[in-house]
N, C-alpha and C positions, 0 to 999 in steps of 0.2 A: 492197118491190119495186114498181115502177110497173106500172100496168095494161097499158101497152104491152108491157113485157117479158113479162108473163104471157101475153098474146095470142100474141106471136111464138113464145115457147118452147113453147106448146101445140101448135104446128105441128111439134114435134120438132126445132127448130133449136137448136143449142148456141151460146150467146152468152156473152161476157165479162160478169161481174157488175160493171159499170163503177163504180157508186157506191161499192162497197166497196173496189175497187182504189185509187181516189183517196183514200179515207179511211184507208188502212192506215198503221200505224206504220212507221217506217223499218226496212227489212229486205228480204230477198230474196223472201219468200213473199207470195202473194196468191191470191185466188179466181180461178182461171183460167177455169172453165166452170160453167155451171149448166144442168141439164137437167130440165125439168118432165116427169115421167113419169106423174103422176096416179095414179089407182087408189084404191080404198077400203081402209079398215083403219088401225089404229094402227101404230106403228112403234117400234123400240127400237134394235137393233144392225144394223150393216152390216159385211160381211166380204169381203175380197178374196182371190181365188185367183190369185196371180201366175203360177203355172205353167199353169193352164188358161185364163188371161186372162179370168176372169169375176168379176163382182161379185154377191154374194148379198144380197138385201134381203128380210127377212121382214116380212109384214104380219099384224096380229092382228085378232081379232074375228070376227063372223059372215061377213065377206067375206075372211077371211084367206087368204093365198097366199104363195108365195115367188117373187119376181121375179128373173130372172137377166139381167144386163146385161154387154155386152162392156166390158172394162176400158179399151180404147183409144178406143172410139167412143161408149160409153154407149148404144148401140143395144140394145134388148131382144132377147135370143136364146133365151129360154125362160121358162116359167112353170109352177109346180107348184100347182094350185088345191086348195082345201079343207084348208089347213093354217094354223091360227092359232098363230103362234110368235113368240118374242122374237128369234131369230136362228138362224144355222146356219153350218157350216164344212165344208170338204172335205178329205179325205186324198188327196193326189195319187197316192200309191203304190197304194192300193186302188181308187181311182175311186169311193169312196163318200162321201156327204155325210150329215150329221145336222142336224136342226132341233130346237130346244128347244120343241117343242109338247108337249101332254099328251094321249095318249101321244107319246113322242118319235118323230119320223119319220126313217127311213133312206131315202135316195134315191140313184139312179144319177146321178153327176155328169157323165156324157157325154150321156145322152139325157133327163135330167131327169124320170124317172119314179119313183114310190114303190116301194121294194123291200119294206118292212115297217114295221109300227108296233110300238113297244116300250113296254110298260107299266112305268113307273118310279114310285117313291114321291116325295113332295115335290112341289114346283112348279117345273118346269124354267124357267130364266131365262137366266143367263149360260152360257158354255161355253169350252172350250179343246180344240183338237185338237193332240196331241203326237206329232210324227213320230218321236220317240225310240223308242217301242214301239207306235206306232199305236193309241193309246188316245184316246177322246173323253170329256172330263170335262164332266158336266152340273152346273151350279151351281144351288142352290136355297136360298132364305132359310129355308125350313122343313126339318126333318130328313127324310131324311138330307141334309146340306148338299152332298155331292158324290156323284154316281153315276158309275161308270166303265164304259164300254162298249168292246168290242173292235171296232175299225174294220173288221175283215175280214168279220164276220158279224153284228154288232150284239148279240152276247152280253153280258149284264150280268155284269161281272167282280167287282163289289163296290161297297161304299159307304163313305164316309169322313165322320166327324163331326168338324167343326173348331170346334164350340162357338159358332157365331155365323153371321151372314148373309154369304155370300161375294158379291163384286161382280165382280172381274176376276182372271184367273189368267195366269201367265206361266211358261214352261218354259225351263230352261237348255240343253235338248237333250242332257243328260248324265245324266238320271235324277232331277232335282229339279224340283218344281213349287212355285210360290209363289202364294198366294191372299190377297188383302186381305179382311179381315173388317170390313164397314162399321159394324157396331154395337158393335165391341169395340176399335177403334183398334189393330188388330194385323194382322200378316201371318203366315199359317200356312205351314209348310214341310212338304212331302209327299214321301215317297220313292216315286217312280214304279214301282219294282219291287215293293215290298211293299204299296203302296197304303195307307200309314199315315202319319198326321201324326207327324213326328219332332221338331217344335219350333215355336216361335212368337216373333215379334219384336214388342216393345211400341213403339207409336208415340205413346202418349198424352201424352208430354212435349212434342210438337211439333204434333200435329194429330189430328183424329178425323173420322169420317164419310168415310173414305177409299174412294172409289168407282172409282178408276182405278189400274192397276198395269202397269208395264213393266219390262223387265230388259235391261241391258247384260250379256249372257252372257259376253263375253270378259273384262271387268274385274270381274264380279260386283258390279254396282251396281243397286240397285232404286230405282224411281221411284214413289212412292205419292202420288196426287193426292187431297187431303183437302178436303171441303166446308166444314167448320166454320170453319176459319181461312183458307180460300181459298189454300191453299199446297201446294207440291210438297215432300214430305219425301223426301230422298235419303239412302239408307242402304246399308251393306255387306250384300250377300247372304251373305257368308261368316260373319259373326258378329253382324250386326244393329246394329252401332253406327251412329248417325245422323251423317252427314257434314255436312249443311246442310239448310236449307229455303229455298224461293224462292216469291214470290207468283205466283198464277195467277188466273184469273177465277172467277166464281161459278157453281156447279152443274155441276162436272165429272162426266162419266159414261164417260170413256174416255181411255186413254193408250196411246201406241205409241212404240217406239224404233227409229230407223233407224241400224244399225251402219255404214252407208257414210258417213254425214255426221256421226255422233256427236251426233245431235239427238233430243230427246224432244219429242213433241207431245201436248198436253192440250187436249181439246175441251170447251167449256163452254156451257151453255144460255143464258148471258147474251149470247151473240153474240160470243164471242172464242175464238181458238185461240192457246194459249201455246206458244212454241218455246223450249226450254231447250237450251243448248249445253254439251256435256261437253268442256271445254278439256283436262282431264286427269281421271283417276279420283278426284281430290280437289278439283277446281276446276270450278265450274259457274256459269252466268250465264243470265239471261233474254235471249235473243237478239232476240225479236220478239213482239209481240202482234198477231195478224192479226184484223181484224174479219170476222165471218161473219154470216149470217142468224141470228136468234134461234132457240133450241131445237135447234141443230145440236150436240147434246151427246155423240154417239158418233162414232167414227171408225175407219178402217182404213187400212193402209199397203200400197201396191203397191211391193214391194221392188225391182222391175225398173225402174221409172220414178222412184221417190222421191215419187210423188204421194200425197197424203192425200185420202181420200174421206169425205164425211159426208152426212147426210140430214136433211131438215127439211120443214116445210110452212108455209103461211100460215094464220092463225087469225082468227076473228071476235071480237066483243066478249066479255068475260068475263061470264057470267051472275051474277045476284045470289046471294050465299051464303045458304043456308037458315038459319033462326033457330036450329036445333038442330044446328049443324055439329059434327062430331067434333073432338077436339083434334088439333093437327098432329103428324105423325109425327116422331120424333127424327131429327136429322141430315139433314132434308130442307130444301133452301133455300126461301126465301119464294116464289120464282116458281113452285115446284112444288106449293105448298099451295093449299087451297081449291078452289072450282069451276074446272074447266078450260074454256077457250074452245073452241068448236067449230071443227074443221078446215074450211077453205074447200074445197069439192069441186074436185078436179082440180089442187090446188096442191102436191101432194107432189113433192119435188125432190131430185136428187142433186147434190152439190157436189164439185168437183175443186179442190184447193189445191196449189200448187206454185210453182216459181220461173219 
């Protein structure tokens, strides 16, 4: 990004991300807007609340907080300070939100105040809010892998062991939850009523290190984005048989499905957003690869506008690796290994991708 764009955007002006628009592959999608919002702290997930018209961005570290932005204008409409979290989501029916901090933070989604802190085991990371029975699922790489909360009052309802590290979950809205297990090349199937794992689909023949998961609930099709082979494994949610796999970019950390357009979106840290078209429940194709700023690896969908939102920042030079560096973690792409470059102050940004 040019220095000029950084200066202008710092004045809270929303501008087209012109360089990427001109560079994009042939297709309808492009980066429409970029908003520099700045602020300190690391970042992981971003979540849209289409009904409340808000976007939730959790920041981590000593300066952790949850920034809330208007989905239509990207103007900041609220902030919940003192929370170091990976992300958070809102249940429209209860008006309650939950952030995967430790302890987990329950907050009021209307006035953005903390309601309570909930002590849970494990290390809260990913999450899923399921409107089917108003349960909030907290995903943790350490046991218990999943903790289930009641959206109404934050009560801990139970824990689920899926035998590995969960990354992303999807609900069919009818009582089944699907969770990709990043270190086992598998997808766990959970009964939302009994809160028990009832099955598991093996993906090892096509891919591993799967860190993104989405579901076409109408046609019972799962989309698992896998890092090792940089591919999207597409399979039946009914019986787990693999339909096909298609190439995506490097370092995926989030997938979403838009039932209105029958498109799946996969965001990658290498600076690409892959769009996969479901032509039929048995026929799929890569529709477009949209260039994005690097490290925009997570995403969320505004179901009312069809816009995709992602987050990233600008970084300085990579520091030298220490002589006694630990071995790289399995299933972690090369760009995520070794010393991490420092974030440039004030460069944190929200991206809007659409037609």
